[in-house]
C-alpha positions, 0 to 999 in steps of 0.5 A: 491458472485461470485463463480468464484472469489477465496476467499480472503486470508490476507497476515498475521493474524496480524491486518493491524494497527500493524507492520508486517515485512512480509508485508513491502512494499507489494502492492497486485493488483489481479483481483477480490480482494481488492487493498492492500498496506502496508508501506515499513518501518513497514508493517502497512496499507499504507494510503498515496500513492506516485506515484499511478495511477490506470488508468495507472496501477501503484500501487505506494508506500504507507506509514502509518501515522507514516512514511508518512513524511519520504515517502514524503521526499523520493518521493520529493527527487526522483522528485515526487510531491504529496501524493494520500492519501490527 
């Protein structure tokens, strides 16, 4: 383990497959830490990303399976094309 890396601390104690208002829409990108992305509708883990481009440093918006369709409709209405989670 890298001793210079800060310890990982989850945002909340709630399992990521459960809703949590405190995580709604959070996208966390920190050096040496996991890339975390949560659904803006419920706070569950966001599996389906829209507008994400890691090369350009754009984290995008991520939706859980339950809210994927709503996220896709919003993304297309805003002029976006495809989901990153497919």
